C-alpha positions as CSV (number, residue, x, y, z in Angstrom):
1,M,-0.3,-0.2,-0.1
2,E,1.4,3.4,-0.9
3,L,2.1,5.6,2.1
4,T,0.0,8.8,1.0
5,L,-3.2,6.1,0.9
6,W,-2.0,4.3,4.2
7,M,-2.3,7.6,5.8
8,Q,-5.8,7.8,4.8
9,W,-6.6,4.9,6.7
10,Y,-4.6,5.5,9.3
11,K,-6.6,8.9,10.0
12,L,-9.8,7.1,10.3
13,I,-8.3,4.6,12.7
14,L,-7.0,7.4,14.8
15,E,-10.1,8.8,14.9
16,D,-12.1,5.5,15.6
17,F,-10.1,4.7,18.5
18,G,-9.2,7.8,19.7
19,F,-5.7,7.0,19.6
20,E,-2.9,10.0,19.5
21,K,-0.7,10.3,16.5
22,D,1.9,11.9,18.5
23,D,2.1,8.5,21.0
24,D,2.5,6.7,18.0
25,E,5.5,9.0,16.5
26,L,7.6,8.8,20.0
27,S,7.4,5.1,19.9
28,A,8.5,5.2,16.7
29,E,11.3,7.1,17.6
30,I,12.0,4.8,20.4
31,L,12.7,1.9,18.7
32,N,14.2,4.1,15.7
33,N,17.2,4.6,18.2
34,I,17.5,1.4,19.6
35,L,18.0,0.0,16.3
36,N,20.4,2.8,15.3
37,D,22.4,1.2,18.3
38,I,21.8,-2.5,18.0
39,G,21.6,-3.2,14.3
40,F,18.8,-3.1,11.7
41,L,17.8,-5.1,8.6
42,T,16.0,-3.1,5.9
43,P,13.4,-4.9,3.1
44,Q,16.1,-5.4,1.3
45,D,17.9,-7.7,3.8
46,I,14.9,-9.9,3.9
47,D,14.5,-12.7,0.9
48,I,11.0,-14.5,0.6
49,K,9.7,-17.1,-1.5
50,D,6.8,-16.6,-3.7
51,N,4.8,-18.6,-2.0
52,V,3.7,-17.2,1.9
53,I,1.6,-18.7,4.5
54,V,0.5,-16.2,7.1
55,F,0.0,-17.3,10.9
56,G,-2.9,-15.5,12.7
57,A,-3.8,-16.3,16.6
58,G,-7.1,-17.3,15.6
59,P,-9.3,-20.3,16.7
60,S,-8.7,-21.8,13.5
61,L,-4.9,-21.9,14.1
62,K,-4.5,-24.7,16.1
63,P,-6.6,-27.1,13.7
64,N,-4.9,-25.9,10.9
65,L,-1.5,-26.6,12.1
66,T,-2.6,-30.2,12.5
67,D,-3.6,-30.2,9.0
68,L,-0.2,-29.0,8.0
69,K,1.7,-31.7,9.5
70,N,1.2,-33.8,6.1
71,V,2.1,-30.7,3.7
72,D,5.9,-29.9,3.0
73,L,6.2,-26.2,3.8
74,D,9.6,-26.1,2.2
75,G,8.2,-24.2,-0.8
76,F,6.6,-21.3,1.8
77,T,8.2,-18.6,3.5
78,L,6.1,-18.6,7.0
79,I,5.2,-15.4,8.8
80,A,3.8,-15.4,11.9
81,A,1.3,-12.7,13.8
82,D,3.0,-12.3,17.4
83,G,1.6,-14.8,19.5
84,A,0.6,-17.3,16.6
85,T,4.5,-17.8,17.2
86,T,3.7,-19.7,20.1
87,A,1.5,-22.1,18.7
88,L,3.6,-23.0,16.1
89,L,6.8,-23.7,18.3
90,E,4.4,-26.1,20.2
91,E,4.2,-28.0,16.4
92,G,7.8,-27.7,16.2
93,I,7.7,-25.2,13.2
94,V,10.0,-22.1,13.6
95,P,8.6,-18.8,11.4
96,D,11.1,-17.4,9.0
97,I,9.6,-14.0,10.2
98,V,7.6,-12.9,13.2
99,V,5.5,-9.6,12.9
100,T,5.5,-8.5,16.7
101,D,4.1,-5.4,18.4
102,L,5.7,-7.2,21.4
103,D,2.3,-8.5,23.6
104,G,2.7,-12.3,22.7
105,R,4.0,-14.6,25.0
106,M,7.5,-13.3,24.8
107,N,9.8,-16.1,25.6
108,D,8.5,-17.7,22.5
109,I,9.4,-15.1,20.3
110,I,12.5,-14.5,21.6
111,N,13.0,-18.4,21.2
112,A,11.9,-18.6,17.9
113,N,14.7,-15.3,16.9
114,Q,17.3,-17.1,18.6
115,Q,16.6,-20.0,16.3
116,G,16.8,-18.0,13.4
117,A,13.4,-16.1,12.7
118,L,13.9,-12.7,11.5
119,M,11.9,-10.1,13.6
120,V,10.0,-7.5,12.3
121,V,9.2,-5.4,15.8
122,H,6.2,-2.9,15.3
123,A,6.0,0.3,17.2
124,H,3.4,1.8,18.6
125,G,1.7,4.5,21.0
126,N,0.7,1.5,23.9
127,N,4.0,-0.8,23.7
128,R,6.5,2.1,23.9
129,E,7.9,0.0,27.4
130,Q,7.7,-3.5,25.6
131,V,9.7,-1.6,22.3
132,E,12.8,-0.5,25.4
133,K,12.3,-3.9,27.4
134,Y,12.4,-6.4,24.7
135,T,13.8,-5.2,21.7
136,P,17.5,-5.0,22.9
137,K,17.0,-8.2,23.3
138,L,16.3,-9.6,19.9
139,V,18.4,-10.0,16.6
140,N,17.7,-9.6,12.9
141,I,15.4,-7.0,13.3
142,M,13.4,-4.8,11.2
143,G,11.6,-2.1,12.8
144,T,7.7,-0.5,11.8
145,T,5.3,1.7,12.5
146,Q,1.3,2.5,11.5
147,S,2.9,6.5,11.6
148,K,5.7,8.5,9.5
149,P,8.4,6.4,8.8
150,L,11.9,7.1,9.8
151,S,15.3,6.0,9.0
152,H,15.2,2.7,10.5
153,V,11.3,2.0,10.7
154,Y,9.2,1.2,7.7
155,N,5.6,2.0,7.1
156,F,4.2,-0.6,4.5
157,G,0.5,-0.5,6.0
158,G,-1.4,-2.4,7.9
159,F,-2.8,-1.9,11.9
160,T,-3.2,-5.3,13.8
161,D,-0.2,-7.9,13.7
162,G,-1.7,-10.2,11.4
163,D,-2.9,-8.0,8.3
164,R,0.4,-5.9,8.9
165,C,2.1,-9.5,8.3
166,V,-0.2,-9.7,5.0
167,F,1.2,-6.2,3.8
168,L,4.9,-6.7,4.8
169,A,4.6,-10.0,2.2
170,M,3.2,-7.4,-0.6
171,A,5.7,-4.9,0.1
172,L,8.7,-8.1,-0.2
173,G,7.1,-9.3,-4.0
174,A,4.9,-12.1,-2.4
175,Q,2.8,-14.1,-5.4
176,V,0.6,-16.3,-3.2
177,I,-0.6,-15.8,0.5
178,V,-2.0,-18.3,2.3
179,L,-4.1,-17.3,5.3
180,S,-3.9,-19.3,8.5
181,G,-5.5,-18.6,11.9
182,M,-6.8,-15.4,10.3
183,D,-10.6,-15.6,11.4
184,F,-11.7,-12.0,12.0
185,G,-14.2,-13.5,14.6
186,K,-15.4,-12.4,17.7
187,I,-13.3,-15.2,19.1
188,V,-9.8,-14.1,21.0
189,T,-7.5,-17.2,21.8
190,H,-4.8,-17.3,24.5
191,Y,-2.2,-17.2,22.0
192,S,-3.7,-13.4,21.1
193,R,-3.6,-12.7,24.5
194,P,-1.6,-14.8,26.8
195,D,-2.9,-13.6,30.1
196,Q,-6.3,-15.0,29.2
197,E,-8.3,-17.9,28.4
198,D,-9.9,-18.4,25.3
199,G,-13.1,-16.5,25.1
200,P,-15.4,-13.7,23.4
201,A,-13.1,-10.6,22.3
202,D,-13.9,-7.4,23.9
203,L,-15.4,-4.3,22.2
204,V,-12.0,-2.8,21.4
205,K,-10.5,-6.3,20.3
206,E,-13.8,-6.9,17.9
207,K,-13.4,-3.4,16.5
208,K,-9.8,-4.3,15.5
209,L,-10.8,-7.2,13.6
210,K,-13.4,-5.4,11.7
211,W,-10.5,-2.9,10.7
212,A,-8.3,-5.9,9.8
213,K,-10.8,-7.6,7.9
214,K,-11.6,-4.3,6.0
215,L,-7.9,-4.0,5.2
216,M,-7.5,-7.8,4.1
217,E,-10.2,-7.2,1.8
218,W,-8.6,-4.1,0.3
219,A,-5.3,-5.9,-0.3
220,T,-7.2,-8.8,-1.6
221,T,-9.0,-6.2,-4.3
222,N,-6.0,-3.9,-5.2
223,S,-3.5,-6.2,-5.9
224,Q,-2.2,-8.9,-8.6
225,I,-1.4,-11.8,-5.6
226,H,-3.4,-14.2,-5.2
227,F,-4.8,-14.8,-1.9
228,F,-6.2,-18.1,-0.5
229,N,-7.8,-19.0,2.8
230,I,-7.4,-22.5,5.0
231,S,-8.9,-20.8,8.6
232,S,-12.3,-21.6,9.0
233,G,-13.5,-17.8,9.9
234,E,-15.2,-15.3,8.4
235,E,-15.4,-15.1,4.5
236,V,-12.8,-12.5,3.3
237,S,-14.3,-10.5,0.0
238,G,-11.5,-12.0,-3.1
239,V,-9.8,-15.0,-1.1
240,E,-10.3,-18.5,-2.3
241,V,-11.0,-21.1,0.6
242,L,-8.6,-24.0,0.3
243,D,-8.1,-27.2,1.5
244,P,-4.7,-27.6,3.2
245,A,-4.1,-30.5,1.2
246,D,-4.1,-28.9,-1.8
247,L,-1.4,-26.5,-0.5
248,S,1.3,-28.7,-2.4
249,Q,0.0,-27.8,-5.6
250,L,0.7,-24.0,-5.5
């Protein structure tokens, strides 16, 4: 998504949630300064395959991972949205990339990073303390923001961890994007909120998922990328439902 267009989406999101742009920008500046000190990745440093699987932390994630045990995933770049990393590690899968705003189970995210997963760390107004605490513990990091980009902090578009995974894959040149655990429904799992049991989303989370779905549907109708969904959640316009067993045919 072009930055000028994303900023139109961003303005609407700020208004809807009552977020402060200044808070987002301060958090991004802190992340930028940390990366300047410890090192950083650029988009040119990250090579992905034509086929990408994006793992969200929705209720269908674990059933999807069970189905994928019989699928050769070597032909895919695996991108995990934050807490989905925990579910992948439980199945012995290390994602290639983790997109995180640092509110998942951080021991698992650090573990994945130590096993080779690249980190795409997102700074926003509500995670300044996490950015300061956890970013220096990570390696191979690219920074992102939902506000104005900085020298080491990029903006590819996207609002929640899940849809930001998709916009990242688009920016890096993916030709096929498969959605797994991207349900956009009203149930939140403990992978998404590590301090809670699985259960109904609160009003803020529900509204975030609605925005995520809107952004996904923009992506599917405004690119030449082929989108498939192996999740069992809400139908997403422009996304073809696919049996996991058929992934090997892509």
